[in-house]
N, C-alpha and C positions, 0 to 999 in steps of 0.2 A: 504494500500500500504506500509506503514511504517513497519507494522508487517511482510509482505512478505520479505522486504529487510533485516529486523532483523533476520528472520529465515534462509534466504539464507546465510547471513554472518556467522551465528552460525554453519551452516552445513559445511561451508568451514573451520572453525576453529577446528572442532571436531577432525580431524586426528592429528593436532598439539597438542591438549590437551592430547591425549593418547600416544603421543611420537612415531611418525613413526619410524620404524626400518630402519637405514641407510644400504645401500648395503655394504657388507664387501669388503675389498680390499685384499682378499686372493688370492693366486696363483690358477690357474685353476687346477681342479682335473682330474686325469686320469679316464676316464669314463669306460674303458674296465676292464674286470676282471683281477686280478693279476695272471699271469701265474706261478709265483714262487711257489705258493701254490699247484698247480697241476703239479706234476712231471710225467705226462703221456708222454711216448715216442711216438712221432709222426714222420712220414716220412717227410724228408725235402720237403718244397714246391717246385713245379716246377718253373723254372725261369720265371719271369713275370716282364719285365721292367716297365710296367704301374703301377703295384702295388708297385714296389720299389720306383718309383718317388712319388707316393701318400704318402707312409710312410715317405719318406724324407721330403716332404713339411710339413706334420703334425709335424714331429720332429723339423723342423725349427720354426714352430709356438710356440711349447713349449719352445724351446731354447731361443727365443726372450723374453719370459715371465719368464725367470729364473727358469723354471721347468725342471731341467736338468735330473732328473730320468725319467720322461715321454719322454723326447727327446731321451734319451739313448735307451729306449725300442723301440721307432719307428725307430731309426737308425739301431738297430740290426735286426729288421724285414725287413728293406730295403736291408740289406746285405744278408739276407736269400733269398730274391727274385732275387737279382742280386749280386752274390758274387765277381764279378770282378769290381764293381763300386768304383772307388777311392774316389770319393766325399763322399760317405756314410761312408767309413772307417775314413776319415779325420774328419767328423763331430762327429762321435761316439767318437773318441779319444779326441776331444775338449770338449765334454760333460763330459767325464770321468775326464778330467783335472779339469774342473770346480768343480767337486765333490771331488777333491783331491784323486781320485782312480788311482794313478799313476801305481801301479802294474797291475791292470786290463787293463789300457790303453797300457802298454807295451805288454801285451799278445795280444791285438788287433793288434798292429803293427806286431808282429810275425805271427799272423794269416794271415794278408794280404800278408806277404812275402811268407808264405807257400802256400796260395791259388793262388797267382799270381806271380810265380817265373820269368816269362818272361816279366813282366811289366817294363816299364821305371822308375817307381816310387819306385822300391824296395830299392834302395840306400837311398833315402830320408826317407823312413819308418824305415830303419835300424838305421839311424842317430837319428831319432826321438825316437826310442826305447832306444838308449843309453842315450839320454838326460833325458828321463823319469826315467831311472834306477838311475841316479844321484839324481833326485828330490825325488824319493820314498825311 
């Protein structure tokens, strides 16, 4: 019986003897393929608010974990599926600001104004673009 207890305790200690690998505390990795490498021209996707919402939620997941590049990609896809969605533009600009890409964020503001000239948010985005111009 003692031998059994001794062997059991030895089996429990073996992983610690060989130094178990700790889980890394790295940022989540974007699982999808990098689209910047593939410069294939595709037709713009058809408007789909469901897919836009899904991409926005996934972008929020990455944003909360400080993976701003992955969040930026998802927000851009949300805009492709719903080009009139103000929230997607706002979040994309915030992700770009976190990356200190002020010129690109300013371009996104201008893109919103161009795509949505009748929106009530046009003036706010124009002011935001001016603010970004001074920061960049």
